[in-house]
N, C-alpha and C positions, 0 to 999 in steps of 0.2 A: 723607682724600682727597676732594676735591670733584669731582663730575662733572656734566655737563649732558645732560639728556634730548634725544636728537636729534629728537624729535617735537614736544614742547611747550616745549623750551628751559628748563625749570625746573631749578634746581640741586638736587643731592642730595649728601648726605654718606654715603660708604661706606668701609669699611675697605679697606686696601691689598690684603688677600687676595682681594678681588673682581676684581682685575685679570685679564683673560682669561676671566672667567666671565659668565654671563648675569645681568641685573638687571631688575627690574620697576619702572617709574616709578610712584611712589605717587600721582602727580597724574593721569596719563592712562592708567596701566596698560599702557604700551608696553613690550615686552620687547626688550632690546638687549644686545649684548656690551660689557663694560667694557674699552675699549682706549684707546690714546693719543689717538684722535680725539675722545673724549667727556670727557677730563679737562679740567676748567676751569682755564685759565691766565689769571691776572689781568694785564692790560696795565699795565705800569709807565710812568708819565709823569714826565718831568723837570720839576720845578716851575720856572715862569718867574721868573727873578730880578726883584726889585723895582727898578725904575729910580728913581734919585734925582731924575731930572728929571720923573718922573711920579708922580702920586698914585694910580695904579691898583693895586688889590689883586689879586694873582695868583689865578686860578681854582683851586679845590680839585677833586681827582678825585672823580667821583661815588661815593657810598657804595653798597656792595653790598647787595642785598636780603637779609633774614634767611634763614638756611638752616634749613629744617625738618628735624628729626631723622627718620631712617628708621624707619617703623613696620613691624614684622613681622606679617604676617597669620597669625592663628590658624586652624587647620583647623576647619571646621564639622563637629563629631562627629555632631550630630543628623542633618544632611543625609546623611552617609555611611551611618548606620544605616538611614535611610528608603530610600535607593537600594538598599542590600544586600537589604533585605526585599522590595522590589518585584521585583528580579532573581530572588531565590529563588522567589517565588510564580510568576513566569512560567515558570521552568525546570520546576518541579514540575507545572504545568498542561500544558506541552508533553509531558512524559514520560507523564502520565496519558492524554492523548489518543492518543498512539502505542500505548500498551499496550492501550487499549480497542479501537482499530481492528484491531490484530493478533488480539485475541480474537474479535472479530466475524468477521474473515476466516477464522479457523480453524473457528469454528462453522458459518459458511456453507458452507465446503468440506466439512465432515463431513456436513451435512445433504444437500448436493447429490450426493455421491458414494457414499452408502450404497445398495447395490443392493437392490431389492425383488423378492421371489419370490412368484409366484402359482401355485398348483397348478391345472393344466389337467385332469388326470385321475389318479386313484389308486385302485387296487384290482384285484380279480379278478372278471371278469364272464363269464357263460355266454351264448354266442351260438349259437342253433339253426342247423341247416343251412338255407342259403338266406337267412339274415338278416345284418344288420350293426348295429353301434352306432357312434355318433359323438359328438364334443364340439366345440362351437363356441366360439371365443375371438377377441378383438380384441387387437392389439398395436401398439406404436409402432415407428417406424423404428429398426432396430438391436437390437430385443429378441432375446434368446437363448432358443431352445426346446431343452430338454435333458431326456433320460430314456431309457426303453427299453420294449419290448414283448416279453413272453416267453410262448410257447405250448408247454407240455410235451406231448410225444408227437405233436403235430400241427403244422400250419402255417396261416397266415392271411395275407390281403392287408392291407397297411398303406398308406393313402393320406393324403397331406397336400394338401388342396385350398384354393386361395385364391379367395374370392368366392362370393356366393350363386348366381350363374348357373351356375358349374361344378358346384356341389353339386346344384342342381336337375337338371342333365343326368345326373349320376351316379344320382340316385334314379329317373329315368325309364329308365335302362338305355341312355342315349345316350352318344356319345363325349364324354369330359370330359378336361380337362387337370389334371395334378397336378404337384407338385414332385418331379421324378425323383431328385434327389440326396438326398431325405429319405424318399421312399416306397419300398416293397418289396413284391414279389409272392411269395406262398406261402413265408413265412419263419417259422421257429420262434423266432428271437430277432433283434430288430432294435433297435439303439441310434440315438438321435437327438441331435445337437448342432449347431445351425446358427443363423445370424442371419437375421432375417426383415425384410421391408419392412413399412411401415405398412399395415394392412388387416385384413380379417376372414378367419379361417381355420377349416377343419374338419379334425379328425383322425379318420379312419374306420378301424375294424377290420371288415374285409369278409369274410364267410363265405358270400356268395351263390353262389360257384362249387361249394360242397359240397352234395351231394344227400342224404347220410345222416348225416354226423358233425357233432355239435355241438362247439363249441370253448370252452375256458375260459381265455382269455388274461389275463395280469396286465400291467397298464400303470401306469407311474410317469412322469408327464410334468409338467414345470414350465416356466413362462415367467419369465425373469429380466430385469429392467430395470436396466441399469447406471446 
C-alpha cells in the first residue's frame, strides 16, 4: 500500500496493517495517522486516440517517482544506557542530600535542647548567731532554680534577692526587696522550684536575727538551663 506524507508529500510504502495506525515519515519525520486521506491514488488517464488525419503522437502519462523502501529505526541501546546511568546518579545524589540534612537537623536539635545544670550551692554550713552566708549567680531568661534548704532542730531566713543594689541594702541592714514567692522567714525546710528572669541573683541564708544559736543548714540548689 502506497501512502503520501501530508507534510512533505513524499510517497511511502507501508503494509495494509498500518491502516488506522500512526506512521513516521522517513523523509521529514512527521508523525501522522494512516487513513484514507493519505493513501496514494494514481490518477488514470484515458489515452488520446491517434487521429489518422494527424501525425501527433499521444502524450504518455508521467512516470511515478521511485518508491523508497521503509526503513525501520533501530533503538539506540548505548544512549538508553547512558540516560539510565545519569538518572540513577541524580536520584542517589538527591537521596544522599536529604538524609544528610535530616541527620544534621537531628544533631542540631539534640545539641540545642540538652539542658545544662549548674550547681549554685551544695553542702552543710555552720552559721554563727548574728551572721549570714550567701551565693551569687547569674542566669539567663527562663532558667530554672531548683533545690531545698534544710535546718534540723532550728529555723533560718532564706532570701532570694535580685541585683547588687538590693544586696548592698541587705548588708547595711536597710530595707531591701526580695522575691517573696521563693524566699521564706524562719523556716526549717524550704524547697525552691521557679523560673527566673535574666540577671544577677543572691541566695542568702540569714541568721542575723538569732542572738545565741548557731545554725547548720544543708543546701542543695541547682540552676537548670533548658
